[in-house]
C-alpha positions, 0 to 999 in steps of 0.5 A: 346485050344490043344490037347482038347478030350473031351467036356463037359456041364453043362446041366441047365443053360448053354444047357439049360434055367431054367427061360423056365418053369416060362415064358410059365406061367408068364400070371397066375403067372404075372410080378411075373415069372422072381423073382419067377423063379430066387428064385426057382433056387437058392434055388433048387442050395442052396439045394444042397450044403446043402445036401452035406454039410449034407451028406443028399442025395436027387436027383435033381428031388427031390429036384427041388420039395422041392425048388418049395414049397419054392418057391411057399409058398414065392412067394403066387403061387396057390399051384394048378399050382404046377404040371404043373410047375414041368412037365415042367421042364423036357421039358426045351427048349434049348438056342436058338444057342446051336443044331446048336453048338453041331452038329459043334462039333459033326462033328469035332468028338469031344467026348460030354457030359453032366456032371449035377446034374439031374438025368439020368431020367431029362437029358434023358428026357431034351434030347428026348424033343429038339432032341439032342439024337443023338449029345452026347455021354454020358449024367453023372450024380451025381447020380453015386457018391450020392453028389452034384457039386462041389465036385471033385468026379463028375468031376472024374466022366468021367475021369473014363470013358474015361481014359484021363488026365482032361488038355484034357477036356473042360468043360462049365459051365454058374455058376461060382462055377461050372466053379471053380469046375471044373476049380480048379478039373484040367478042361480046363473050359470055363464060358458062361457068358450070362447075364453079370456077375460078376465072382466070387472069389473062387481061379480060373480064367476060361481059356475062358469066352464066351457070348454063346456057337456058340463063342465056335468054335473061341476057340476049 
């Protein structure tokens, strides 16, 4: 991949393990912790898309709380656990290869950024809790445009800041709809397929498919 000036990452599910909050509480939740975590994440994403379509914006923290409320009811989780689960979302763990991969890319002088549905406050908390403070040039949030991915306005945010061409960006996400959103916008999109999933049919084929972030070093 040539002429790449900026590498932009999705946050949730790409850098940070969205299931790690529920996993920490698995002793209290029991065997249901994984389906509960997946239901919470799916509901969270559905709410971002529906609110974008309705033009009824709420920030990502509010959506995370709303989707947690529904998920806890669906799985009959003790309501007293709500604050514990919600607060854990501010300290999600990275996937194990992420810190070292980011350090290598930083040493190669790439501009590194996050482009996320998350609020600036949430993103800063995640970066600090995982000791990644000095690795990113920018943390871009959809709050700048008040609409969620995969709206093209979101992918336009880094381009306006960096004043570079779309094809000078490598964009990585674990979410196929996000890969397609960035790719259809004009990015070189790379799918981080950690779980051997099938790519959605959204009129886009990723430039590359990798199993985890460490494989990015071989293609960038």
